[in-house]
N, C-alpha and C positions, 0 to 999 in steps of 0.2 A: 290672425285675420277674422276671426269668428265674431269678436266684439264688435268691429269696424262695420260688419255687415247689415247689423240687426235691423237698421231703418231699410237697407236695400232689399231685405228679405220680405218686406210688406209688399213691395211692387216688382212687377218683373223689368221695368224700363228703368236705367239708371244713366245720368250724364254724369263724365268724369272730366274735371278741368284740371290741367297741369299747372306745374309750378311755376316760379319765375324762370327756371332753367329751360324750359319747354317740354315738348313731350317725348321725354327720356325713354329708353328700354325698360329701367325698372318699372317705371308708370305702366308701360304696355303689357309687362308680364303680370302686373297686379291686375290689369283690366281684363287680361285673358283669364284670370282665374275666376272673376266675376262672370264670365260668358260661361266657361266651364261649369259653374254652378246654376245655370241655366237663365242668366239675365241678358236682355239685350242692353247692350252698353255702346253709347255714344261717346267717343272720346275727341273731342274736336281738339283741331291743332290752331292755337289762336296766333301762333307765331311764323306762317308760312314755312314750315320745315326748320327752321333754325332751334338748333339746341345748344346749350351751352353746359360748360363744366364748373363755372366759377360767378360768382355774383357779379363782377364786373363786366361781363360780357352780357349778361342778363338785364342789368341795369342799363346798359346802352341800347338793347333793344327795347326795353319799355319805354325809354325817352323817345327812340325813335318813333315808335308807334303813336305813344300817347296812351295813359291809362285809359282815358275815355274810349279812345277807338278798341283796346282791348275787350271792355264792356260791352260794346257794340258789336264786337266780333261774339261775344259769349251768347248773347241775345239771339243773335243771327244765328248761330250753330244749333239751336234746339227749336227755332222757329217753326219747323216742319216735321217734327219728331213728336210723339206720344206727349200729351199734357200732364198724364198720371204717372208721374216717376220721381223717383228721388235724385238728388243732386250731391254729388261729393266735390270738394276742392281741397286741393293741396296748395302750401303757400299762398301766393298771390290768388291762386286758382279758386281759392277760397271766397275771395271778393265776387268773384264771378258766379260762383255756386249760389252764395247768399243773395246776389241779386236776382238772378232768374227765380229762386224758391221764393222771394218776397214779392216780385212782382208778376208771376206768371201763374194763371189758374190751374191748378190740379197737383200743384207740387205735394209729394207725400212725405217729405222728410229733405234734411240738409245734411251733411256731415262734414265739419271744417277740419283740415288735418294740417296741424302746424302753420295754420292759418293766420294772418296777421290780425289783432285783434283790433276793433273800429279804428280802420286809418283815414276814413272820410265818409262823407254821406253818401249813399250810393243812390238817394232817390227814393226809397220808400220811408213812410212814415209810419206804418202799423205792421206789425207782423202777422201773418195769416191766421187765423186761429186753427188750432188742430194741427199745425205743421211741427213735427217734433225737430230740435236741432241737437245734434251731438257736437261736442268740441273736443278734440284730441291734439294734446301736444306735449312736448318732452319737457323736462325740468330745466333745460337749457335753452329753448326757445327764447330767442330776443322779444322784448315787450311783453312777455307774458308776465303780468304781476296780479296780484290780488285784487288791485286797483283796477287794474284793465279788464279782468276777467268780469267784477261787478258793474262795470260800465257796460261791458257785453250783455249781461243780465238785464241793464236797464235798457239797453238798445233794444233788443228783442222783447221786452215786456211779456215776459213767458213765467208765468209758475213755474217754481223749481222742477216739477215733475215733467215739464216739457223740454228742459236744458240739461243735457247731461255733459258732465265733466270728467272725462277720463285722461288725467295727468299720467303720463308713463316716462320711463328714462328710455331713451331713444339711442 
């Protein structure tokens, strides 16, 4: 976990966005580890308490809410908390973390874990200067190819030193 927390160590406040499966116990344990390390952590529940064990249930929830509504909820979830913070997103939560880091003043970094690589335009046109990005994915993550990773580099328009790719077998 130490490698994943490098950006989080730069700031006291961290927002963690859950995966497509919802705010599951494993993620809450991870959030507790961040808190135990001294961070103030927000872990918004974008699904109103719904949690899923499989992709079919998660996809149905995303379709029910609409992806745009999930993005609105992610922005609303951080609207009244510290601006100077790091954002961490798992899976679909990566889009939420990316959006708020790109559009909310004060972002200190973003960590995308198993996040889908550019799935759609999220409404930002230029990545904020000086906001580092870490991308973590496993060898078997769907959609992660050299081409999609290079597209991500172009989307962030960041010199290589700002984007860290950590590929690990999960």
